C-alpha positions, 0 to 999 in steps of 0.5 A: 523536914516536918515534925510530928503534929502535936495538938494545939488549941485555937479559939474562934468565936469563943470556942476552942478547937484542937488541931494537930499541927507540926511545930514549924507551922504553929505560928502561922496557924495561930495567926490564921486562926486569929484572922478567922476569929476577927473576920467571924467576930466582925460578921457577927457584930455587924450582921447580928447573925446568931447562926455560927455556920452562917457567920462562918460562911459569910466570913469565908466569903469575905476572906476569899474576896479579900484574897481575890481583890488583892490579886493573890496568886492561886494557891498551889495544890497541896497533898494533904487535902484529905487531912484538911477536909477531915479537920474542917468536917470535925470542926463543923461537927463540933459546931453542930453538936457541941 
C-alpha cells in the first residue's frame, strides 16, 4: 500500500528540488536523483556547457542511450503520468525562473 507522499529534497546540479514522494519510494528517488546529478555533472564538465536546460537534455539523451544499449525492457505505462509531467514542468520552471 502506498503511503501519503511527503516532500523530500534532492540536489541536482547544485540546486535543491522538493519532490513529494511516498516513503517506500524515497530510496529509489534518492538513487535516481544522484544518478541524474552525476550524468549532468559529467555533461557540464566535459562539454563546458553553461545552459542548464541544454545540460539536462544531453544528460537525458545519454541516460536513454545507456538504457537502450543495455537492452532494458520498455517501461510499463504508469497511471501517474500527469503527476510526473507536472513535477517535470515545475522543475523546469524553477530552472528558467529561479
